[in-house]
N, C-alpha and C positions, 0 to 999 in steps of 0.2 A: 445521576451521579456519573454515568458513563460519558454523557455529553459534556459535562463540566470538565472531567479529566481529559477528554479528548481535546477540548479547546485549549486547556493549559499546556498539553503536550505540543500542540501545534504552535502555540506562542513561543515555547522554549526552543523548538526547532528553528523557527524563523529568527529568533534572537541569536541562536548559535551561528546560523548561516550569515546573519548580518555582521556579527563579531568577526567571523572568519574572513569575510570580504573586506571589512575595515582594516583588519590586521594585514592582510595581503596588500591592500592599497597603501597602508602606512609604510610597509617594508619597501614597496616599490618607490615611494616618494623619498624615503631615507636613502635608498640606493642611488637614486637619481641625484639627490643632493650631494652625496659623497663623490659621484662621478664628476658633477659640475665643479665642485670645490677643487678636486684634484686636477681637473682640466684647467681651471683658472690659475691654480698655483703653477702648473707646468708651463702655461703660457707666459706667466709673469717671469718665471725663471729663464725661459727661453728668450723672452724679450730683453732681459737684463744682459745675457751673455751674447746674444746674436744681433740685437738691434744696434745700429751704428751710434756711437757716443763720441762726441768731439773731445771730451775731456779724457776718456779712458784710452783713446787711440791717438791723442795729440802727439805729434812728432817732437823730437828734440832738435833745435836749431841753435848752434853755438854762435853764429855770426849775424843772425837777424835781430832787429830791435825787439825788446820785451813786448810780449803780446799774450792775450788770453788764449789764442789759438794754438800756441806751441810752448814747449818747455825750453827754458834758457838755463844753461849751467852757470852757477854763481859760486863764489868762494866764501866759506865761513872764516871770517877774519878775527872774531872775538867771541869767547864763550866764558861767561861768568856765572857761577853758582850763587843764587840769591836765597835759596832755602833748601829744605830736604828734597823738594820735588819741583823746583822752578829754576829756570836759568834765563839770563839775558844773552841772546845770541845776535850777532851782527853779521849780516850777509853783504857781500860786495858785488854789485853789478857793474860790469865795464861801462864807464860813463857814455861811451859812444853807442851803447845798446839801449839807452833810455829813449823812449819814443818822443820825438820832437814835433810831430805833425798834429798832435792832439793836446793842447795846453790844459784841457780839463781832465785829462786822464788821471792826474794825481791830486785832484781836488777832493778833500775829505767828503765822505769816508770811503776807503777802498781797502782791499786785501789782496793777497796773492795766494795761489795754491802751491803747496810744497809737496813734492812727490817722494814717497819712500821707495827707493829703487829696488829694495829687496823683495817687496811683495806687490809692487806696482799699485799702491794706494795713495791718494792725495787728500790733503785736508787744507782748509783755508786758515790763514793767519794774518793778523793786521799789524803792519809796521807802526810802532809807537810814534814816530816822528816823520812819517812819510818816507821820502827818499831825498838825500841831500845831493849837492852838486857832484860829489865824488861817487855817487851810486850806492851809498851805504844805507841799509835798512836795519833797524833794530827791533827785535821781537822779545816779548816776555812769554816764555813757553812753559807750560806746566806738563809734567809727566804723569799720566794716569795709568792705572794698572791695566785697563782695557783699551788704552789709546795707542795704537800701533805707531802712528807717525810721531807723536810726542816722545815716545820712548826712543824711537830711532834717531830723532834730532838730538836728544840728550846724549846719545852715544857718539855723536860726531865730534871730531877733533878739529882744531884750528888748521886751516889749509885744505880741508876736505871740500870736495865739490858737491853741491846740492842743486837740484833742478827745481825751478819755480816757473809759474805762468801767471800772467796778469798784466796790469791791474784789473781787478774785478770790483765794480761799484757795489757798495752795500747801502749807500744813501746817495741819491742823485739830485735832490733839491738843494737850492741855495739857501743858506741860513742868514744871508745878508741883505735880502730884499725887503725886509720889513714885514714878512708874513707872520712873525711871532714876536711878541714883546718879552716873553720869558721862555727859556728852554731848561727843562729839568732832565738831567742825565742820571739814570739809575743802573748801577753795575754790580756784579758779583764776581770775585776771583779774577781770572785773566780777561773776563768780559769788559774790563776797564779799558782795554787796548784801543778800541775804536774812538772812545771819548778822549783818551789821551792824545790820539792823533788829531782829532777835531780841535781841541783846545790849543795844541801846539801850533796848528796852522792859523787859528784865529788870533792868537796873541804873539805871533812872530814879531810883529812891530808893536810898539807901545800903544799906538792909536789903532785899536782894533776896529774894523769896519762894522762889526755888529754892535748895535746901539741898545740892545735889550739886556736882560739879566740872565746869567747862567748859574745853575746850581748842580753840583755833582754829589750824589749820595752813593757811596761805595760800601759794600758789605764784604767782610772777610770772616773766615771761621775762627781764627785766632790771631793774636798779635804777630805770630811768626808768619802768617799768610798775608800780611799787609804788603802792598807793592814795595819793591826795593827802594832804597834811599834816593837813587837818581830820579825815579818817578815821583816819589813823595816830595822831594825838594822842589821840583818844578811846580807841583800842584800847590804846595803851601806858599811858595813865593808868589805865585799867581794870585792867590787869595789875599795876600798882604799888599801887593802892588795895585790890585784892582778890586778893592772891597765893595765898590758900588756896582761892579759888573759880574763878579764871580765869588761863589761861596762853596766851600768844601765841607762835607760831613762824612765821617767814617764810622761804620758800625762794625763791632766785633762780637760775634756770637758767644765765644767763650774766651774770657780774659785770664782764667787761671788765678794765680796768686799776684799777678801784676796789676797795677792800678792804671786805669784808663785816664785818670786825671792828669797824667803827664802831658797830654796834648789836648788843647781845647777843641780839636777837630774830632776826637774819638768819643763815641758813645757805645755803651754796652747793650747788646741785643741785636735783633734782626731789624731789617727795614720793613716796618709794619705799617698798618693803616694810620696810626697816630703820627708817625714821622711824615707820611705823605700829606696828611691834613695840615701839618705845620708848614711844610714847604710850599703847599698850595694856598696857604693862608686861609684855611677853612676852620681853624680851631675856634671853639666857642669862647666868646668873651663874657658870657653871662655867668655871674657867680653861681657856685655849685648849689647853694641853698635855694636859689630861685628855680634852678632846673629840676629840683625835687618836686616842687609844687606846680610849676608851669613848664612841663617838658617841651622842648623845641624840636621842630622838624629838622632832620639832619641836613646840613648845608651841602650843596653840590656845586660842581664847576659849571659855570654858565656856558651854553652852547656857543655863544659868540666870543668867548674869551680867547685871546690870541696866545695860547699856551701850548707848548709841545713837550710831551713826556716821551723820552726814548729809553728803552730797557734792553740791557744786554747782560747775559750771565747764564748760569746753569738753568736747564729747562724747568726744574722744580721751582726755582725762584721767579722766573718769567711767568709761569702759570699762576703763582700766588699773587703777583703784583698786577699783571696785565691780562691774564687769561691765556689759555693754550694757543699755540700756533694753529693755523688752519692746515688744510691738506697740502702736502709737499712743502711744508714750512712757509706757507703764505701767512699773511697777517692774522687771519681769523677775526673773530669778534673780540671786542674789548671786554674783558672780564676781570676777575680778581678784585683787588682793592680799588684800582682805578675805575673799573666798571661800577663798583658800588658808589664811588664818589662822583659819578655822572659824566666822566670823560667819554668822548665819542671817537670814532675811528680817525677823524682828521686831526685829533689832538694826541694820538698815541702811535708810536712806531716801535715794533719789536725787531731787534737786530739778530 
């Protein structure tokens, strides 16, 4: 009896000593983890504030040609309210400050950074029609509750000076070399701006050099959020004049009491998988009653198909359609509906 109790007691002591050692080791590991985390965070914060940044410390040069390496003061010459939270703003760059040594600088698609002078923050915006010979750039700007630069731009008055730098390329490949037979543009909200710029450039002349087919699918939350008449008139006219080359489809999430049948271009709902199947011509042609008894394997886009799908809009929309961005807003893997439909990285581009 004594020997059994003694062995039990010894096992309990060993077990307690083991637990005590394990807890101490765990506490040390946890402490080390916290130290490393704090050190990493401190290093990241220090890097942000102390590491040289061309954009954050870019100088202002009033007489040098427009460039990504410095800010140029321009003048707000027109401001038009288009909805409760959007405006059309036109900025004027002195024509002699437009870069002449690089003819491809203003080839779509490109944007400029606008700097909020009050808090020294910059954000990129895309000119809807590029820049004309008079140095005018037109922007469709939305004001967000948590968007500092957008709110700041909405507060500006005609005649005010605004600093910009650019142009910054957001797409560098030529769309006119025959690499693609069809290009599908998918946008949401003010994310339509790059595609408006692209279409405006491609169809400036009646005989566009692009010989494939373009389709624009644009989503808005409500009828009030649809792009303003100047933009819509351009897009609808384009679809009427070039029905063999360009098709426009608008999607409205919430139509309220209004009827979407007023325009043949408007559909109710989100841009979902079925809409993508339609535009990619993957919709089943088999009668429904046959699919009940003989289910078919889902059709997908062929690897060799010369199709390009470009997506630009709110991050939640981009995630659902094409999958999330990669690290530091790199392209990442193709996911979402497009990934389900078999599209590969050479067939998808997230702006």
